[in-house]
C-alpha positions in Angstrom: 68.2 -20.5 -103.2 68.7 -23.3 -100.7 69.9 -20.9 -98.1 66.7 -18.7 -98.5 64.5 -21.7 -98.0 66.4 -22.9 -95.0 66.2 -19.4 -93.4 62.4 -19.4 -93.9 62.1 -22.8 -92.3 64.2 -21.7 -89.3 62.1 -18.6 -89.0 58.9 -20.6 -89.1 60.3 -23.0 -86.4 61.2 -20.1 -84.2 57.7 -18.5 -84.6 56.1 -21.8 -83.7 58.3 -22.2 -80.6 57.6 -18.7 -79.4 53.9 -19.2 -79.9 53.9 -22.5 -78.0 55.8 -21.0 -75.1 53.3 -18.2 -74.9 50.3 -20.5 -75.1 51.6 -23.0 -72.6 52.2 -20.2 -70.1 55.8 -21.0 -69.3 56.2 -18.0 -67.0 56.4 -18.1 -63.2 52.7 -17.4 -63.0 51.6 -19.5 -65.9 49.8 -17.4 -68.5 49.7 -14.2 -66.4 52.8 -12.0 -66.1 54.0 -11.4 -62.5 53.0 -7.7 -62.7 49.4 -8.8 -63.3 49.5 -11.2 -60.4 51.0 -8.5 -58.2 47.7 -6.5 -58.6 45.9 -9.3 -56.7 48.2 -8.4 -53.8 46.9 -4.8 -53.6 45.3 -5.5 -50.1 48.9 -6.2 -48.9 50.4 -2.9 -49.8 50.4 -1.4 -46.2 51.8 -4.6 -44.8 54.5 -4.7 -47.5 55.6 -1.2 -46.5 55.6 -1.4 -42.8 56.6 -4.6 -40.8 54.5 -3.5 -37.9 51.3 -2.9 -40.0 48.5 -5.3 -39.5 48.1 -7.8 -42.4 44.5 -7.8 -43.6 42.5 -11.0 -43.8 42.0 -10.4 -47.6 45.8 -10.1 -48.0 46.4 -13.3 -46.2 43.8 -15.2 -48.3 45.5 -13.9 -51.5 49.0 -14.7 -50.3 47.9 -18.2 -49.3 46.4 -18.8 -52.7 49.4 -17.5 -54.6 51.8 -19.2 -52.2 50.7 -22.6 -53.7 53.1 -21.6 -56.5 56.1 -20.1 -54.7 57.7 -19.0 -57.9 54.7 -16.9 -58.8 54.4 -15.4 -55.3 58.1 -14.5 -55.4 57.9 -13.0 -58.9 54.8 -11.0 -57.9 56.4 -9.7 -54.7 59.5 -8.6 -56.6 57.7 -7.2 -59.7 57.9 -3.7 -60.8 54.2 -3.3 -60.0 54.8 -4.2 -56.4 57.9 -1.9 -56.1 56.0 1.0 -57.7 53.3 0.6 -55.1 55.9 1.3 -52.4 56.2 -2.4 -51.3 59.6 -3.2 -49.8 60.7 -6.7 -50.8 62.4 -7.4 -47.5 59.1 -6.7 -45.7 56.9 -8.3 -48.4 58.7 -11.6 -47.7 57.5 -11.6 -44.1 53.8 -11.5 -45.0 53.2 -15.3 -45.3 54.7 -15.7 -41.8 52.8 -12.7 -40.4 49.6 -14.4 -41.8 50.5 -17.6 -39.9 50.2 -19.6 -43.1 51.3 -23.1 -41.9 52.1 -24.5 -45.3 54.1 -21.5 -46.5 57.3 -22.2 -48.4 59.7 -21.6 -45.5 63.3 -21.1 -46.7 62.3 -20.5 -50.3 64.9 -18.4 -52.0 63.2 -15.4 -53.7 65.9 -13.4 -55.5 68.2 -12.0 -52.8 65.6 -12.8 -50.1 64.5 -15.9 -48.3 60.9 -16.5 -47.1 60.9 -16.9 -43.3 
């Protein structure tokens, strides 16, 4: 009987922990998953596929906003949503520099890539 009560208490503690983690938004992008944040980078798709493509002003604004949280920018650029759109991570990483964002996180390690 004591083991049954203990297992219920442990289960309850685990549920509370999981709920707290979800509510607090412990992910790279807070409460939003990186795939949802990647949708905000839709104006960057052409620039993320071709290094010589012009980066739109809208893309630069969105990258600058998201770049305030480098973990989120990185996660969004490497997300399955970004990859399924045809974005190439090695080219995506060049967008902040191509936008001439002065306060970009230069040298930030993003998976196997580094932001220039």
